[in-house]
N, C-alpha and C positions, 0 to 999 in steps of 0.2 A: 297089587291092591294099594290104594292110597287112603289115608285117613288123617284127619286133623287131630293133633294131640295137644293137651294143655301143657303148660310148663311143668306142672306136677307129674303128669304122666311121663314126660320125657325124663325128668329127674329119676323117677322110679325105674324106668327101663335101663337107664345108664348105670344105676346102682346094682340092678339084679341080673342083667344079661351081659355077657362078655362079647357076644356076637353082634354088636351094634356099632355103626359108624355114624358119627355126628357130622353132617355135611353143611358147611357154611357157604351159601351161594351169593353172599353180599359182594359189593364192589371192594376193590383193594382199599379205597379210602374209608369205607364203613368198617371194614375188618380192622384197619389200623386204629380206629377210635376205641373200639371195644372188642375183645376177643374172649369168647367163653369156651374156646377149645374146639376140637374136631378138625376135620380136613377142610381146608379152604380152597374152593374152586369157584371163582366168580361165574354167575349164570352165563355170561357172555362167552366163557371158555369151556363150559360143561360138555358140550357136544364133542369137542375134539380131545377132551381130557377124561372122558367117561371111563376109559380103561384103567385109570388109576384107582378106581373103587373096587373093593372086594365084594363081588355080587353074591357071595355066600353068606354075607352078613346083612342084617336089617339096616337100612339106611334111613336115618332121620334127617330131613333137610330143613334148614332154617334160613331166614333172611331178616331184614329189618322190620317189615310190617306184615309179612305173611303172603303177599301177592306173588312174589317170585318163587317162593318155595312151593306154592300150590302148583 
């Protein structure tokens, strides 16, 4: 199931739930400019690196503008 979350909802989940992974799918250049934490796997690499994610945890995906994370 996918849902859009506000910044406030993400913050609340990260503060309250231990079983959450924050996944940054931005490019390496974007990640280098600003890093708010989480696991960094660029979208272009996600298919081949998907096994690095803990599927037992809720995964919150973020990017620069929201298009790639959707």
